[in-house]
C-alpha positions in Angstrom: 69.9 147.8 41.9 69.7 144.8 39.5 68.9 142.7 42.5 65.4 144.3 42.9 64.7 144.5 39.1 62.7 141.3 38.9 61.0 141.5 42.3 57.4 142.7 42.5 57.2 146.4 43.5 54.6 147.9 46.0 52.5 149.1 43.0 52.8 146.0 40.8 49.8 143.8 39.9 51.3 140.9 41.8 51.6 142.8 45.0 48.1 144.3 44.8 46.7 140.8 44.1 48.4 139.2 47.0 47.5 142.1 49.4 43.8 142.0 48.4 43.6 138.3 48.9 45.2 138.5 52.3 43.0 141.4 53.4 39.6 140.4 52.0 39.6 136.8 53.0 38.8 136.5 56.7 40.4 133.9 58.9 38.5 130.7 59.4 36.8 130.3 62.7 36.0 127.2 64.6 32.2 127.2 64.6 32.0 124.4 67.1 33.9 126.5 69.8 32.2 129.8 69.0 29.5 131.0 71.4 27.0 133.8 70.8 27.6 136.7 73.1 24.6 138.6 74.2 24.5 142.4 75.0 25.5 142.6 78.6 22.8 144.1 80.8 20.3 144.6 78.1 16.8 143.2 77.8 15.4 143.2 74.3 11.8 144.1 73.6 9.9 145.4 70.6 10.0 149.0 72.0 13.7 148.9 73.0 15.7 148.0 76.0 13.7 148.4 79.2 16.8 148.5 81.3 18.2 151.4 79.3 15.0 153.3 79.5 14.8 152.8 83.2 18.4 154.1 83.5 17.5 157.3 81.7 14.6 158.1 84.1 16.6 159.5 87.0 13.6 160.8 89.0 10.5 158.8 88.4 8.5 160.9 90.9 8.7 163.8 88.4 7.7 161.6 85.5 4.7 160.3 87.3 3.7 163.8 88.4 3.9 165.1 84.8 1.8 162.3 83.6 -0.7 162.8 86.4 -1.1 166.5 85.7 -1.4 165.9 81.9 -4.1 163.3 82.4 -6.0 165.5 84.9 -5.9 168.5 82.5 -7.2 166.4 79.6 -9.9 164.8 81.7 -11.1 168.2 82.9 -11.5 169.5 79.4 -13.2 166.3 78.0 -14.9 164.9 81.1 -13.3 161.5 80.6 -13.7 159.4 83.7 -11.0 156.9 82.7 -8.4 159.6 82.5 -9.3 160.8 85.9 -8.6 157.3 87.3 -5.3 157.3 85.4 -4.4 160.7 86.8 -5.0 159.6 90.3 -3.0 156.4 89.8 0.0 158.3 88.6 -0.4 160.8 91.4 -0.2 158.1 94.0 2.9 156.6 92.4 4.5 160.1 92.3 3.8 160.8 96.0 5.1 157.4 97.1 8.3 157.9 95.1 8.7 161.5 96.3 8.3 160.5 99.9 11.0 157.9 99.6 13.4 160.4 98.0 12.7 163.0 100.7 13.5 160.4 103.4 16.9 159.8 101.8 17.6 163.5 101.7 18.4 166.0 98.9 21.8 164.9 97.4 22.3 167.3 94.5 20.7 170.5 93.3 19.4 168.6 90.2 17.5 166.3 92.5 16.2 169.2 94.6 14.9 171.0 91.6 13.3 167.8 90.3 11.5 167.5 93.7 10.4 171.1 93.4 9.0 170.5 89.9 7.2 167.5 91.2 5.6 169.5 94.0 4.5 172.2 91.6 3.0 169.6 89.2 1.1 167.9 92.0 0.1 171.3 93.4 -1.4 172.3 90.1 -3.2 168.9 89.8 -4.9 169.5 93.1 -6.9 172.2 91.5 -8.7 169.5 89.4 -9.6 167.4 92.5 -12.8 168.4 94.3 -11.5 167.5 97.7 -8.0 168.6 96.7 -7.7 171.8 98.8 -6.1 170.0 101.7 -3.5 168.4 99.3 -3.0 171.8 97.6 -2.0 173.3 101.0 0.1 170.2 101.8 2.2 170.7 98.6 2.6 174.4 99.3 4.2 173.3 102.6 6.3 170.7 100.8 7.5 173.1 98.1 8.5 175.7 100.7 10.2 173.0 102.9 12.3 171.7 100.0 13.1 175.2 98.8 14.2 176.2 102.3 16.4 173.1 102.7 18.0 173.8 99.3 18.6 177.4 100.4 20.4 176.3 103.6 22.6 174.0 101.5 23.3 176.8 99.0 22.0 174.8 96.1 21.1 176.5 92.8 17.4 177.2 92.1 16.0 176.7 88.7 12.6 178.2 89.9 14.1 181.5 91.0 10.9 183.5 90.2 8.8 181.2 92.4 10.7 182.2 95.5 11.8 185.8 94.7 10.2 189.1 93.8 10.9 189.0 90.1 7.3 188.1 89.3 6.2 191.3 91.1 8.4 193.3 88.8 6.8 191.7 85.7 3.2 192.1 86.8 3.7 195.5 88.5 2.4 197.6 85.6 -0.6 195.4 85.1 -1.3 195.2 88.8 -1.3 199.0 89.2 -4.0 199.3 86.6 -6.3 196.7 88.2 -9.6 198.3 89.4 -11.1 197.6 92.8 -13.4 194.7 93.2 -17.0 195.9 93.4 -17.4 197.4 96.9 -20.6 195.5 97.7 -18.8 192.2 97.2 -15.7 193.1 99.2 -17.8 194.5 102.1 -19.9 191.4 102.0 -16.7 189.3 102.4 -15.6 191.3 105.4 -19.0 191.1 107.0 -19.1 187.3 106.5 -15.7 186.8 108.0 -16.5 189.1 111.0 -19.5 186.9 111.9 -17.5 183.8 112.9 -14.3 185.3 114.3 -15.3 184.2 117.9 -15.1 180.6 116.8 -11.4 180.6 116.1 -10.1 179.5 119.5 -6.9 177.8 118.4 -3.8 179.9 117.7 -3.3 178.4 114.3 -7.0 179.1 113.3 -6.8 182.7 114.7 -3.6 183.3 112.6 -5.2 182.1 109.3 -8.5 183.9 110.1 -6.8 187.2 111.0 -4.7 187.3 107.8 -7.7 186.4 105.7 -9.8 189.2 107.3 -6.9 191.6 106.6 -6.9 190.5 103.0 -10.6 191.1 102.6 -10.4 194.5 104.2 -7.6 195.5 101.8 -9.9 194.7 98.9 -12.0 197.8 99.9 -9.1 200.2 99.5 -6.3 198.7 97.4 -6.1 195.8 95.0 -2.3 195.8 95.2 -2.3 195.5 99.0 -4.9 192.7 98.8 -2.8 190.9 96.2 0.3 191.1 98.4 -1.7 189.6 101.3 -2.9 186.8 99.1 0.7 186.2 97.9 1.9 185.9 101.5 -1.0 183.9 102.8 0.2 180.6 101.2 3.4 180.9 103.2 1.4 180.7 106.5 0.7 177.0 106.0 4.5 176.4 106.3 4.5 177.8 109.8 1.8 175.5 111.2 2.9 172.5 113.1 2.0 169.1 111.6 -0.6 168.5 114.3 -2.2 171.9 113.7 -2.2 171.5 110.0 -3.8 168.1 110.0 -6.4 169.4 112.4 -7.1 172.4 110.2 -7.7 170.4 107.0 -9.8 167.7 108.8 -13.3 167.7 107.2 -14.8 167.3 110.7 -13.3 170.6 111.8 -16.2 173.0 110.9 -14.1 176.1 111.8 -11.4 174.9 109.5 -13.9 174.4 106.7 -15.3 177.9 107.3 -11.8 179.4 106.9 -11.0 177.3 103.9 -14.4 178.2 102.2 -13.8 181.9 102.8 -10.2 181.6 101.6 -11.3 180.0 98.3 -14.2 182.5 97.9 -11.9 185.6 98.5 -9.5 184.2 95.9 -12.4 183.9 93.4 -13.7 187.4 93.9 -10.1 188.6 93.4 -10.0 187.0 89.9 -9.9 190.4 88.2 -6.8 191.1 90.3 -5.0 187.8 90.0 -5.6 187.8 86.2 -2.8 190.4 86.1 -0.4 187.6 86.7 -1.2 186.4 83.1 -0.8 189.8 81.4 3.0 189.6 80.7 2.5 186.2 79.0 -0.6 187.2 77.2 1.1 190.3 75.7 3.7 188.0 74.2 1.1 185.5 73.0 -1.1 188.2 71.6 1.5 188.9 68.9 0.8 185.4 67.5 -2.9 185.3 68.3 -4.8 188.6 68.2 -7.6 189.4 70.7 -6.4 186.9 73.2 -6.7 189.6 75.9 -10.4 189.8 75.3 -11.1 186.1 75.6 -13.5 185.2 78.4 -12.1 183.0 81.2 -13.7 179.6 81.8 -15.3 178.6 85.1 -12.5 178.1 87.6 -11.9 174.4 88.6 -11.4 175.6 92.2 -15.2 176.0 92.3 -15.1 172.2 92.9 -13.4 172.9 96.2 -16.3 175.0 97.3 -18.8 172.3 96.4 -16.8 169.9 98.5 -16.6 172.3 101.5 -20.3 173.0 101.2 -21.3 169.4 101.4 -23.0 168.2 104.6 -23.0 171.6 106.4 -24.6 171.2 109.9 -27.9 173.1 110.0 -26.8 175.4 112.8 -23.8 176.5 110.7 -25.5 177.3 107.4 -25.8 181.0 108.2 -22.0 181.3 108.4 -21.6 179.8 104.9 -24.2 182.0 103.2 -21.7 184.3 101.5 -19.5 181.5 100.3 -22.5 179.6 99.0 -23.4 182.8 97.0 -19.9 183.0 95.6 -20.2 179.3 94.4 -23.4 180.2 92.6 -21.9 183.2 91.0 -18.9 181.2 89.8 -21.2 178.7 88.2 -22.8 181.5 86.3 -19.3 182.8 85.2 -20.0 186.2 86.8 -17.1 186.6 89.1 -14.6 186.7 86.2 -15.6 190.3 85.6 -15.7 191.1 89.3 -19.6 191.1 89.1 -19.4 194.6 87.7 -22.4 194.0 85.5 
């Protein structure tokens, strides 16, 4: 033991001094041979790495669609022309990117749901575009096509309520309390539709016309039955061939324009019925904001569709548009949102 008596222990001041000197003093580096290593794969900018940001955006078609819808909504409220241009620019980018993705096929359920969300966003944006009814119908077809393909592949849906009957369960109580549309209006709709039935020579036009007439006739007897017809009507666009669909939305097809004008007009007179879709959400929101249920509805942006469909009507066809022209006028006066009961 005497051998270790005069040697520095682990806790001695000499040991601590030598340890601190060896640990605190870094080894000298040869500055001449040292080279500065950059961050591999990164591009510096004031707002961050552009490459990293691009990597985070997995589905740019969804990003562009969200930006397009937001810009369109803001421009509609503030009538800002520049934002409308921005909205259309993002819309074009989204559609181009979405088309490329669809051509490559749906690889995962996440990608499929991103495509569905994109179609929904572009669908809603179509409401703010005066000549957007054709695109509205196109994205209904796209949404159903993508949803059908995902269903065949047994992919998980995030938008379950959009394809199932759960929404009907939510709005069922409110829908059952919905009064009938004023009989004069519903009968006028039927009369207007019956006037041009003989013009629908193509099978696709006859199909859309017949279902629309059935919807209008149901308005006379049952708001619920009319709502179910409206709910199923959008699905008809899916069953049209591409050739028939393109012909139907062609502005030069006057019969197609007649059916479209009556489709929009029937939807507008059904506003007191379709407002029941908002009731479950309004009941929740009313807890935070009283009297929300009594707030008047603004003029529907879909009235712009009627203005577009009513432009340049041939003189010999004006009589067949008389009722839809009347509906457009009533919408501008904000009367149809009470069902023209007053």
